[in-house]
SENU-299515 format. One record per residue (C-alpha): residue number from 1; chain; x, y, z. Coordinates in Angstrom, 3 decimals, decimal comma, m for minus. Layout:
<NUM; 'A'; <X; Y; Z>>;
...
//
This chain:
<1; 'A'; <67,845; m85,935; m46,297>>;
<2; 'A'; <65,210; m83,204; m46,789>>;
<3; 'A'; <62,667; m82,986; m44,056>>;
<4; 'A'; <59,238; m84,306; m44,995>>;
<5; 'A'; <56,575; m81,468; m45,361>>;
<6; 'A'; <53,596; m81,799; m43,098>>;
<7; 'A'; <50,220; m80,452; m43,228>>;
<8; 'A'; <47,529; m80,227; m40,576>>;
<9; 'A'; <44,074; m81,769; m41,629>>;
<10; 'A'; <40,819; m81,165; m39,836>>;
<11; 'A'; <39,176; m84,418; m38,665>>;
<12; 'A'; <35,789; m82,757; m39,042>>;
<13; 'A'; <35,656; m81,178; m42,432>>;
<14; 'A'; <38,964; m82,269; m44,111>>;
<15; 'A'; <40,340; m78,690; m44,381>>;
<16; 'A'; <44,015; m78,040; m44,421>>;
<17; 'A'; <46,323; m75,663; m42,704>>;
<18; 'A'; <50,211; m75,338; m43,042>>;
<19; 'A'; <50,481; m74,906; m39,238>>;
<20; 'A'; <48,708; m76,077; m36,116>>;
<21; 'A'; <45,754; m73,898; m35,020>>;
<22; 'A'; <43,497; m74,410; m32,110>>;
<23; 'A'; <40,449; m73,551; m34,325>>;
<24; 'A'; <40,013; m74,989; m37,764>>;
<25; 'A'; <39,998; m72,077; m40,233>>;
<26; 'A'; <37,459; m74,019; m42,500>>;
<27; 'A'; <34,682; m75,218; m40,194>>;
<28; 'A'; <35,486; m73,478; m36,916>>;
<29; 'A'; <35,827; m76,717; m34,972>>;
<30; 'A'; <38,219; m76,569; m31,956>>;
<31; 'A'; <41,300; m78,992; m31,463>>;
<32; 'A'; <40,457; m81,011; m34,697>>;
<33; 'A'; <43,682; m80,363; m36,672>>;
<34; 'A'; <45,911; m83,521; m37,038>>;
<35; 'A'; <49,433; m83,381; m38,458>>;
<36; 'A'; <49,942; m85,569; m41,544>>;
<37; 'A'; <52,782; m85,906; m44,117>>;
<38; 'A'; <52,186; m83,842; m47,167>>;
<39; 'A'; <53,496; m84,368; m50,743>>;
<40; 'A'; <57,015; m84,203; m51,697>>;
<41; 'A'; <58,416; m80,975; m53,152>>;
<42; 'A'; <57,783; m80,980; m56,852>>;
<43; 'A'; <55,461; m84,037; m56,729>>;
<44; 'A'; <52,303; m83,812; m58,812>>;
<45; 'A'; <49,129; m82,968; m56,930>>;
<46; 'A'; <46,716; m85,761; m56,329>>;
<47; 'A'; <43,199; m86,052; m55,054>>;
<48; 'A'; <44,241; m85,648; m51,498>>;
<49; 'A'; <45,966; m82,346; m51,751>>;
<50; 'A'; <44,449; m80,903; m55,024>>;
<51; 'A'; <41,515; m78,643; m54,897>>;
<52; 'A'; <39,629; m80,287; m57,665>>;
<53; 'A'; <37,457; m83,506; m57,268>>;
<54; 'A'; <36,573; m85,873; m59,930>>;
<55; 'A'; <32,833; m86,039; m60,595>>;
<56; 'A'; <31,092; m89,033; m59,249>>;
<57; 'A'; <28,870; m89,214; m62,429>>;
<58; 'A'; <29,901; m88,950; m66,066>>;
<59; 'A'; <29,410; m85,859; m68,170>>;
<60; 'A'; <26,092; m85,523; m69,947>>;
<61; 'A'; <24,388; m83,075; m72,213>>;
<62; 'A'; <22,183; m80,304; m70,862>>;
<63; 'A'; <18,524; m81,369; m70,573>>;
<64; 'A'; <15,500; m79,559; m69,477>>;
<65; 'A'; <14,059; m80,820; m66,181>>;
<66; 'A'; <10,531; m81,214; m67,540>>;
<67; 'A'; <11,876; m83,336; m70,390>>;
<68; 'A'; <13,845; m85,719; m68,364>>;
<69; 'A'; <12,013; m89,049; m67,914>>;
<70; 'A'; <11,385; m89,758; m64,254>>;
<71; 'A'; <10,677; m93,353; m63,558>>;
<72; 'A'; <10,266; m95,178; m60,087>>;
<73; 'A'; <13,602; m96,501; m58,836>>;
<74; 'A'; <13,702; m100,220; m58,868>>;
<75; 'A'; <14,398; m101,849; m55,562>>;
<76; 'A'; <15,552; m105,226; m54,410>>;
<77; 'A'; <14,021; m106,316; m51,021>>;
<78; 'A'; <16,750; m107,607; m48,575>>;
<79; 'A'; <14,496; m110,254; m47,208>>;
<80; 'A'; <14,545; m108,489; m43,737>>;
<81; 'A'; <11,296; m106,465; m43,523>>;
<82; 'A'; <12,358; m103,954; m40,922>>;
<83; 'A'; <15,575; m103,059; m42,727>>;
<84; 'A'; <13,564; m102,794; m46,010>>;
<85; 'A'; <11,295; m100,328; m44,110>>;
<86; 'A'; <14,184; m98,083; m43,203>>;
<87; 'A'; <15,753; m98,317; m46,736>>;
<88; 'A'; <12,470; m97,275; m48,378>>;
<89; 'A'; <11,605; m100,660; m49,820>>;
<90; 'A'; <15,014; m102,344; m50,430>>;
<91; 'A'; <18,495; m101,705; m51,913>>;
<92; 'A'; <18,844; m99,587; m55,100>>;
<93; 'A'; <21,250; m100,573; m57,771>>;
<94; 'A'; <24,274; m98,272; m57,655>>;
<95; 'A'; <23,128; m96,870; m54,237>>;
<96; 'A'; <25,732; m96,266; m51,455>>;
<97; 'A'; <24,590; m96,744; m47,865>>;
<98; 'A'; <26,571; m95,848; m44,790>>;
<99; 'A'; <25,537; m97,543; m41,404>>;
<100; 'A'; <27,222; m96,594; m38,091>>;
<101; 'A'; <26,767; m97,599; m34,576>>;
<102; 'A'; <28,510; m98,559; m31,349>>;
<103; 'A'; <30,949; m101,457; m31,233>>;
<104; 'A'; <29,180; m104,837; m30,880>>;
<105; 'A'; <25,711; m103,452; m31,328>>;
<106; 'A'; <25,021; m105,783; m34,371>>;
<107; 'A'; <26,026; m103,972; m37,576>>;
<108; 'A'; <28,066; m106,899; m39,011>>;
<109; 'A'; <25,386; m109,343; m37,888>>;
<110; 'A'; <22,616; m107,577; m39,594>>;
<111; 'A'; <24,554; m107,136; m42,831>>;
<112; 'A'; <25,645; m110,689; m42,905>>;
<113; 'A'; <22,025; m111,729; m42,580>>;
<114; 'A'; <20,973; m109,386; m45,331>>;
<115; 'A'; <23,565; m110,355; m47,847>>;
<116; 'A'; <22,806; m114,042; m47,227>>;
<117; 'A'; <19,052; m113,397; m47,885>>;
<118; 'A'; <19,928; m111,479; m51,111>>;
<119; 'A'; <22,319; m114,369; m52,180>>;
<120; 'A'; <19,453; m116,924; m51,750>>;
<121; 'A'; <17,247; m114,531; m53,804>>;
<122; 'A'; <19,664; m114,937; m56,607>>;
<123; 'A'; <21,718; m111,653; m56,241>>;
<124; 'A'; <25,498; m112,094; m55,992>>;
<125; 'A'; <26,732; m110,694; m52,729>>;
<126; 'A'; <30,322; m109,936; m51,589>>;
<127; 'A'; <31,382; m109,331; m48,024>>;
<128; 'A'; <34,690; m107,452; m47,574>>;
<129; 'A'; <36,041; m107,637; m44,120>>;
<130; 'A'; <38,920; m105,496; m42,982>>;
<131; 'A'; <38,552; m106,224; m39,231>>;
<132; 'A'; <38,196; m109,932; m39,205>>;
<133; 'A'; <39,599; m112,964; m41,085>>;
<134; 'A'; <37,414; m115,010; m43,355>>;
<135; 'A'; <37,332; m117,788; m40,692>>;
<136; 'A'; <35,909; m115,379; m38,217>>;
<137; 'A'; <33,127; m114,298; m40,645>>;
<138; 'A'; <32,352; m118,016; m41,295>>;
<139; 'A'; <32,174; m118,736; m37,644>>;
<140; 'A'; <29,632; m116,067; m37,133>>;
<141; 'A'; <27,680; m117,180; m40,017>>;
<142; 'A'; <27,538; m120,703; m38,493>>;
<143; 'A'; <26,404; m119,219; m35,155>>;
<144; 'A'; <23,546; m117,349; m36,973>>;
<145; 'A'; <22,430; m120,560; m38,556>>;
<146; 'A'; <23,646; m119,646; m42,167>>;
<147; 'A'; <25,397; m122,955; m42,508>>;
<148; 'A'; <25,275; m123,257; m46,278>>;
<149; 'A'; <25,801; m119,540; m47,185>>;
<150; 'A'; <27,145; m118,994; m50,722>>;
<151; 'A'; <28,171; m115,280; m49,847>>;
<152; 'A'; <31,660; m114,653; m51,164>>;
<153; 'A'; <34,076; m113,107; m48,576>>;
<154; 'A'; <37,165; m111,034; m49,231>>;
<155; 'A'; <39,576; m110,315; m46,363>>;
<156; 'A'; <41,322; m107,152; m47,685>>;
<157; 'A'; <41,986; m103,607; m46,666>>;
<158; 'A'; <43,836; m102,211; m49,806>>;
<159; 'A'; <41,390; m100,105; m51,830>>;
<160; 'A'; <42,917; m100,938; m55,294>>;
<161; 'A'; <42,581; m104,733; m54,756>>;
<162; 'A'; <39,053; m104,249; m53,357>>;
<163; 'A'; <37,958; m102,290; m56,498>>;
<164; 'A'; <39,660; m104,767; m58,807>>;
<165; 'A'; <37,833; m107,568; m57,207>>;
<166; 'A'; <34,567; m105,718; m57,427>>;
<167; 'A'; <35,248; m104,910; m61,142>>;
<168; 'A'; <35,995; m108,493; m62,011>>;
<169; 'A'; <32,992; m110,179; m60,219>>;
<170; 'A'; <30,488; m107,226; m60,464>>;
<171; 'A'; <28,342; m108,343; m57,481>>;
<172; 'A'; <24,780; m107,096; m56,957>>;
<173; 'A'; <25,687; m105,856; m53,472>>;
<174; 'A'; <28,974; m105,406; m51,672>>;
<175; 'A'; <29,650; m104,759; m47,924>>;
<176; 'A'; <32,665; m102,897; m46,887>>;
<177; 'A'; <33,318; m103,564; m43,041>>;
<178; 'A'; <34,605; m101,078; m42,244>>;
<179; 'A'; <35,520; m97,918; m44,272>>;
<180; 'A'; <37,943; m96,926; m41,484>>;
<181; 'A'; <40,166; m99,943; m42,194>>;
<182; 'A'; <40,482; m99,380; m45,907>>;
<183; 'A'; <43,621; m97,469; m47,334>>;
<184; 'A'; <44,791; m96,432; m50,747>>;
<185; 'A'; <48,314; m96,640; m51,878>>;
<186; 'A'; <47,973; m93,254; m53,446>>;
<187; 'A'; <47,927; m91,711; m49,983>>;
<188; 'A'; <50,683; m91,914; m47,480>>;
<189; 'A'; <48,516; m91,395; m44,373>>;
<190; 'A'; <47,307; m94,334; m42,126>>;
<191; 'A'; <44,037; m96,089; m42,580>>;
<192; 'A'; <41,311; m94,336; m40,705>>;
<193; 'A'; <42,696; m90,807; m41,232>>;
<194; 'A'; <40,559; m88,107; m42,652>>;
<195; 'A'; <42,202; m88,224; m46,150>>;
<196; 'A'; <42,090; m92,010; m46,354>>;
<197; 'A'; <38,367; m92,171; m45,340>>;
<198; 'A'; <37,467; m89,496; m47,677>>;
<199; 'A'; <39,286; m90,813; m50,644>>;
<200; 'A'; <38,439; m94,328; m50,213>>;
<201; 'A'; <34,722; m93,584; m49,786>>;
<202; 'A'; <34,856; m91,440; m52,930>>;
<203; 'A'; <36,483; m93,973; m55,046>>;
<204; 'A'; <33,875; m96,637; m53,865>>;
<205; 'A'; <31,003; m94,324; m54,537>>;
<206; 'A'; <32,365; m93,652; m58,077>>;
<207; 'A'; <32,543; m97,219; m58,701>>;
<208; 'A'; <28,983; m97,929; m57,383>>;
<209; 'A'; <27,570; m95,256; m59,686>>;
<210; 'A'; <29,486; m96,449; m62,693>>;
<211; 'A'; <28,928; m100,141; m62,237>>;
<212; 'A'; <25,367; m100,292; m60,593>>;
<213; 'A'; <26,806; m102,331; m57,622>>;
<214; 'A'; <25,036; m101,416; m54,475>>;
<215; 'A'; <27,688; m100,811; m51,766>>;
<216; 'A'; <27,103; m100,746; m48,035>>;
<217; 'A'; <29,819; m98,923; m45,900>>;
<218; 'A'; <30,121; m99,791; m42,247>>;
<219; 'A'; <31,395; m96,788; m40,237>>;
<220; 'A'; <32,906; m96,395; m36,757>>;
<221; 'A'; <31,368; m93,906; m34,440>>;
<222; 'A'; <33,053; m91,480; m31,939>>;
<223; 'A'; <32,484; m91,511; m28,210>>;
<224; 'A'; <29,762; m88,778; m28,795>>;
<225; 'A'; <27,916; m91,243; m31,128>>;
<226; 'A'; <28,756; m89,354; m34,415>>;
<227; 'A'; <30,133; m91,034; m37,485>>;
<228; 'A'; <33,958; m90,943; m37,293>>;
<229; 'A'; <35,905; m89,284; m40,169>>;
<230; 'A'; <35,009; m86,205; m42,195>>;
<231; 'A'; <31,535; m84,985; m42,347>>;
<232; 'A'; <31,753; m85,004; m46,108>>;
<233; 'A'; <31,508; m88,879; m45,852>>;
<234; 'A'; <27,744; m88,424; m45,028>>;
<235; 'A'; <27,315; m86,027; m47,949>>;
<236; 'A'; <28,791; m88,404; m50,555>>;
<237; 'A'; <26,573; m91,407; m49,806>>;
<238; 'A'; <22,891; m91,839; m50,613>>;
<239; 'A'; <21,689; m93,251; m47,422>>;
<240; 'A'; <22,944; m92,845; m43,732>>;
<241; 'A'; <21,637; m95,335; m41,098>>;
<242; 'A'; <22,381; m95,187; m37,407>>;
<243; 'A'; <22,244; m98,404; m35,310>>;
<244; 'A'; <20,989; m97,492; m31,775>>;
<245; 'A'; <20,289; m99,324; m28,619>>;
<246; 'A'; <21,216; m100,147; m25,159>>;
<247; 'A'; <23,757; m102,759; m24,630>>;
<248; 'A'; <21,746; m104,000; m21,660>>;
<249; 'A'; <18,526; m104,510; m23,707>>;
<250; 'A'; <18,010; m107,028; m26,475>>;
<251; 'A'; <16,225; m104,480; m28,620>>;
<252; 'A'; <17,906; m102,515; m31,437>>;
<253; 'A'; <16,727; m99,494; m33,506>>;
<254; 'A'; <18,012; m98,648; m36,999>>;
<255; 'A'; <17,135; m95,168; m37,938>>;
<256; 'A'; <17,532; m93,482; m41,348>>;
<257; 'A'; <19,144; m90,015; m41,004>>;
<258; 'A'; <19,494; m89,373; m44,755>>;
<259; 'A'; <17,789; m91,230; m47,508>>;
<260; 'A'; <17,791; m90,012; m51,245>>;
<261; 'A'; <15,506; m92,958; m52,162>>;
<262; 'A'; <12,909; m92,828; m49,277>>;
<263; 'A'; <11,659; m91,188; m46,021>>;
<264; 'A'; <14,107; m89,913; m43,457>>;
<265; 'A'; <13,642; m90,616; m39,669>>;
<266; 'A'; <12,230; m93,968; m40,579>>;
<267; 'A'; <12,999; m96,698; m37,986>>;
<268; 'A'; <13,242; m100,358; m37,836>>;
<269; 'A'; <13,094; m102,393; m34,641>>;
<270; 'A'; <15,044; m105,511; m34,072>>;
<271; 'A'; <15,505; m108,001; m31,328>>;
<272; 'A'; <18,939; m109,578; m30,715>>;
<273; 'A'; <18,494; m113,408; m30,318>>;
<274; 'A'; <20,893; m116,401; m30,503>>;
<275; 'A'; <20,158; m116,629; m34,278>>;
<276; 'A'; <20,961; m112,966; m34,962>>;
<277; 'A'; <18,556; m110,013; m35,289>>;
<278; 'A'; <14,892; m110,545; m35,857>>;
<279; 'A'; <12,413; m107,845; m36,831>>;
<280; 'A'; <9,788; m106,765; m34,358>>;
<281; 'A'; <6,413; m106,449; m36,141>>;
<282; 'A'; <4,737; m104,632; m33,380>>;
<283; 'A'; <7,335; m102,367; m31,745>>;
<284; 'A'; <4,666; m100,636; m29,510>>;
<285; 'A'; <4,449; m103,651; m27,287>>;
<286; 'A'; <8,123; m103,302; m26,230>>;
<287; 'A'; <7,742; m99,654; m25,318>>;
<288; 'A'; <4,659; m100,207; m23,013>>;
<289; 'A'; <5,109; m101,383; m19,464>>;
<290; 'A'; <2,839; m104,126; m18,305>>;
<291; 'A'; <1,020; m102,623; m15,221>>;
<292; 'A'; <m1,617; m104,730; m13,651>>;
<293; 'A'; <m3,377; m101,563; m12,677>>;
<294; 'A'; <m2,955; m97,948; m13,677>>;
<295; 'A'; <m0,174; m96,256; m11,798>>;
<296; 'A'; <0,296; m92,368; m11,163>>;
<297; 'A'; <2,594; m90,650; m13,475>>;
<298; 'A'; <2,275; m92,967; m16,484>>;
<299; 'A'; <0,843; m91,797; m19,837>>;
<300; 'A'; <0,875; m93,477; m23,217>>;
<301; 'A'; <1,960; m91,331; m26,085>>;
<302; 'A'; <1,382; m91,974; m29,790>>;
<303; 'A'; <4,589; m90,777; m31,436>>;
<304; 'A'; <5,441; m90,794; m35,086>>;
<305; 'A'; <8,732; m92,301; m36,288>>;
<306; 'A'; <9,013; m91,506; m40,018>>;
<307; 'A'; <5,756; m93,066; m41,361>>;
<308; 'A'; <5,196; m95,353; m38,450>>;
<309; 'A'; <2,815; m94,504; m35,455>>;
<310; 'A'; <4,266; m95,985; m32,342>>;
<311; 'A'; <3,045; m96,082; m28,898>>;
<312; 'A'; <5,543; m95,206; m26,060>>;
<313; 'A'; <4,963; m94,995; m22,471>>;
<314; 'A'; <5,927; m91,722; m20,727>>;
<315; 'A'; <6,651; m91,904; m17,010>>;
<316; 'A'; <7,008; m88,984; m14,617>>;
<317; 'A'; <8,118; m88,925; m10,950>>;
<318; 'A'; <7,502; m85,635; m8,920>>;
<319; 'A'; <9,157; m85,670; m5,352>>;
<320; 'A'; <10,113; m83,111; m2,797>>;
<321; 'A'; <13,239; m81,499; m3,940>>;
<322; 'A'; <14,198; m78,857; m1,281>>;
<323; 'A'; <15,898; m75,618; m2,143>>;
<324; 'A'; <17,552; m76,950; m5,330>>;
<325; 'A'; <15,144; m79,087; m7,212>>;
<326; 'A'; <16,331; m81,270; m10,091>>;
<327; 'A'; <15,032; m81,511; m13,576>>;
<328; 'A'; <16,011; m84,763; m15,402>>;
<329; 'A'; <14,702; m86,326; m18,560>>;
<330; 'A'; <15,608; m89,572; m20,221>>;
<331; 'A'; <14,744; m89,823; m23,922>>;
<332; 'A'; <13,290; m86,375; m23,994>>;
<333; 'A'; <14,735; m82,813; m24,377>>;
<334; 'A'; <15,705; m81,406; m20,986>>;
<335; 'A'; <15,313; m77,829; m21,963>>;
<336; 'A'; <11,758; m78,507; m23,286>>;
<337; 'A'; <10,884; m80,137; m19,978>>;
<338; 'A'; <11,874; m76,857; m18,199>>;
<339; 'A'; <9,658; m74,867; m20,673>>;
<340; 'A'; <6,662; m77,141; m20,051>>;
<341; 'A'; <6,919; m76,910; m16,323>>;
<342; 'A'; <6,854; m73,048; m16,679>>;
<343; 'A'; <3,746; m73,326; m18,969>>;
<344; 'A'; <2,129; m75,735; m16,579>>;
<345; 'A'; <2,550; m73,202; m13,687>>;
<346; 'A'; <1,618; m70,042; m15,514>>;
<347; 'A'; <m1,503; m71,393; m17,285>>;
<348; 'A'; <m2,764; m74,332; m15,308>>;
<349; 'A'; <m1,690; m73,377; m11,931>>;
<350; 'A'; <0,309; m76,508; m11,147>>;
<351; 'A'; <3,432; m75,461; m9,354>>;
<352; 'A'; <6,603; m77,549; m9,158>>;
<353; 'A'; <9,076; m75,053; m8,134>>;
<354; 'A'; <10,179; m76,981; m4,953>>;
<355; 'A'; <9,803; m80,455; m6,506>>;
<356; 'A'; <12,162; m82,822; m8,255>>;
<357; 'A'; <10,801; m83,776; m11,548>>;
<358; 'A'; <12,062; m86,927; m13,398>>;
<359; 'A'; <10,629; m87,904; m16,867>>;
<360; 'A'; <11,439; m91,058; m18,761>>;
<361; 'A'; <10,594; m92,543; m22,150>>;
<362; 'A'; <10,265; m96,266; m21,547>>;
<363; 'A'; <12,231; m98,746; m23,513>>;
<364; 'A'; <15,236; m96,540; m24,277>>;
<365; 'A'; <13,501; m94,848; m27,272>>;
<366; 'A'; <14,393; m91,079; m27,871>>;
<367; 'A'; <11,542; m88,773; m28,649>>;
<368; 'A'; <12,376; m85,525; m30,401>>;
<369; 'A'; <9,004; m84,340; m31,733>>;
<370; 'A'; <7,033; m81,721; m29,901>>;
<371; 'A'; <3,864; m83,803; m29,961>>;
<372; 'A'; <4,996; m85,417; m26,770>>;
<373; 'A'; <4,313; m82,210; m24,746>>;
<374; 'A'; <0,730; m82,993; m23,731>>;
<375; 'A'; <1,600; m86,529; m22,565>>;
<376; 'A'; <4,554; m85,204; m20,592>>;
<377; 'A'; <2,476; m82,508; m18,783>>;
<378; 'A'; <m0,346; m84,902; m18,035>>;
<379; 'A'; <2,125; m87,437; m16,598>>;
<380; 'A'; <3,792; m84,757; m14,276>>;
<381; 'A'; <0,275; m83,682; m12,898>>;
<382; 'A'; <m0,774; m87,269; m12,365>>;
<383; 'A'; <2,424; m87,951; m10,376>>;
<384; 'A'; <2,225; m84,668; m8,382>>;
<385; 'A'; <m1,524; m85,473; m7,379>>;
<386; 'A'; <m0,793; m89,209; m6,783>>;
<387; 'A'; <m3,819; m90,133; m8,998>>;
<388; 'A'; <m3,397; m92,588; m12,000>>;
<389; 'A'; <m4,989; m91,932; m15,317>>;
<390; 'A'; <m7,780; m94,275; m16,403>>;
<391; 'A'; <m6,934; m97,569; m18,186>>;
<392; 'A'; <m6,611; m97,385; m21,988>>;
<393; 'A'; <m5,706; m93,581; m21,910>>;
<394; 'A'; <m3,497; m92,085; m24,595>>;
<395; 'A'; <m2,497; m88,399; m25,371>>;
<396; 'A'; <m0,574; m86,353; m27,797>>;
<397; 'A'; <m0,177; m82,830; m28,868>>;
<398; 'A'; <2,177; m79,900; m28,958>>;
<399; 'A'; <1,868; m77,152; m26,243>>;
<400; 'A'; <2,899; m73,617; m26,937>>;
<401; 'A'; <4,067; m70,935; m24,563>>;
<402; 'A'; <0,706; m69,420; m24,340>>;
<403; 'A'; <m0,828; m72,601; m23,146>>;
<404; 'A'; <m2,492; m73,583; m26,509>>;
<405; 'A'; <m2,608; m77,194; m27,550>>;
<406; 'A'; <m1,377; m77,367; m31,253>>;
<407; 'A'; <m2,117; m80,177; m33,708>>;
<408; 'A'; <0,328; m82,990; m34,437>>;
<409; 'A'; <1,027; m84,226; m37,912>>;
<410; 'A'; <m0,976; m87,176; m39,104>>;
<411; 'A'; <m3,316; m87,270; m36,156>>;
<412; 'A'; <m5,765; m89,679; m37,693>>;
<413; 'A'; <m3,183; m92,450; m38,111>>;
<414; 'A'; <m2,027; m92,009; m34,550>>;
<415; 'A'; <m5,687; m92,439; m33,362>>;
<416; 'A'; <m6,220; m95,543; m35,588>>;
<417; 'A'; <m3,023; m97,115; m34,339>>;
<418; 'A'; <m4,092; m96,596; m30,650>>;
<419; 'A'; <m7,615; m97,865; m31,299>>;
<420; 'A'; <m6,029; m100,941; m33,067>>;
<421; 'A'; <m4,090; m101,742; m29,810>>;
<422; 'A'; <m7,128; m101,599; m27,601>>;
<423; 'A'; <m6,828; m98,080; m26,158>>;
<424; 'A'; <m10,242; m96,472; m25,429>>;
<425; 'A'; <m9,797; m92,877; m24,209>>;
<426; 'A'; <m7,721; m90,086; m26,028>>;
<427; 'A'; <m7,057; m86,398; m25,220>>;
<428; 'A'; <m5,886; m84,872; m28,407>>;
<429; 'A'; <m5,734; m81,311; m30,039>>;
<430; 'A'; <m9,028; m80,145; m31,452>>;
<431; 'A'; <m7,611; m80,003; m35,076>>;
<432; 'A'; <m6,657; m83,716; m34,827>>;
<433; 'A'; <m10,149; m84,820; m33,732>>;
<434; 'A'; <m12,259; m86,452; m36,500>>;
<435; 'A'; <m14,417; m83,887; m38,311>>;
<436; 'A'; <m18,182; m84,048; m38,647>>;
<437; 'A'; <m19,273; m86,160; m41,441>>;
<438; 'A'; <m16,074; m88,366; m41,296>>;
<439; 'A'; <m15,958; m91,962; m40,016>>;
<440; 'A'; <m15,525; m92,322; m36,371>>;
<441; 'A'; <m12,811; m94,338; m34,994>>;
<442; 'A'; <m14,544; m97,399; m33,494>>;
<443; 'A'; <m13,788; m98,167; m29,765>>;
<444; 'A'; <m12,080; m94,761; m29,024>>;
<445; 'A'; <m13,650; m91,871; m27,134>>;
<446; 'A'; <m11,876; m88,782; m28,153>>;
<447; 'A'; <m11,720; m85,535; m26,100>>;
<448; 'A'; <m10,589; m82,644; m28,291>>;
<449; 'A'; <m8,971; m79,621; m26,359>>;
<450; 'A'; <m7,502; m76,244; m27,411>>;
<451; 'A'; <m5,758; m75,278; m24,112>>;
<452; 'A'; <m3,820; m77,133; m21,445>>;
<453; 'A'; <m6,441; m76,048; m18,847>>;
<454; 'A'; <m9,077; m77,906; m20,761>>;
<455; 'A'; <m7,033; m81,004; m20,873>>;
<456; 'A'; <m6,375; m80,991; m17,088>>;
<457; 'A'; <m10,107; m80,441; m16,441>>;
<458; 'A'; <m10,996; m83,429; m18,590>>;
<459; 'A'; <m8,432; m85,653; m16,877>>;
<460; 'A'; <m9,759; m84,699; m13,350>>;
<461; 'A'; <m13,244; m85,819; m14,529>>;
<462; 'A'; <m11,842; m89,090; m15,845>>;
<463; 'A'; <m9,704; m89,919; m12,724>>;
//
């Protein structure tokens, strides 16, 4: 019997190599080539091993961009406000959404609640489960209080049967839980392999575009937190959502990383309850500690997540560190913390060379925007001196290496959000302060600064 031909396929990009290599020749990733069975000699090339890919959209005549009629995309609200915010207003007919997250974080729970709400709104929904039986899904729906749910359930992992069912019933939305469990008979590799995930996702995307059925794919994540499978999976779909949160906390964040129909970096905040996930209308409340009196090292930052201003408490602890001081940040960039400490020493005369510096963003939220610089530096100086900032104090602004305080985007919205929640004193970049002739923000005293030295001088006067 002839020996089966094997190929080595990269788990990152899907590139192939006839022999094992430590480094993928296509994307340069290390130790990602996995051996798989190749096609039999003389067998016709298929989508897995061929170099050509079928187009996901039908062929069309050439048209000038200015002549194409551009209309707003119709959306169907899911009935869950926080999810609709992340999606840009609701699901889009023919759109493909990929949602990933750690095991047990609530992906299946959220989607089951969403399809049940759509079913009640008159949109036929189909839930395809490859990891559970229909009885297990029904048990979860009872636990969530969805006793009379009319959502149709299909326990199947073969791609051809799933697409045949979708074609026969034509639901408005279909959830595939999860894409790593689905396999196609056209390929010989196991479910979850690079080729299977890529081809199954491509077929489901092609069906969605042709039929108008909105499809939601649930994806597994690796131990590093990235979506498992080839990176081309994220390129094929229209929207990529990440489910984030600490398993020790009841709060969950849904973040949009890619969205062809809405804003990226938008977040939705949910609380896990006995009846499933509930949207949090005022997420700022969960990221602020309830101190009876102001404490040293605590500053409230107004950060921007997508289009939503959100208040987050930044805490700093400065302590004697000895000859090898530590620099540790949770929820913030560690390298940026080291840079801010150097700026603080050079331009403001605040030295922390022999001090341990710990910085934390309360509530498990991750802040990536540079507008947090000013709040972090003020929290560090407050902890170092042991003097708390006044009650109702907020700050935001980017700090450069020359000590200048640069403006943050959409500063007026940040200030209005802080005033709405009862904050009374703000230190902000001069470019973000209300201009003369514009309406003042009621109840908020704004101190505009251009350099970090000015900000520290103002804080000393307020303490």
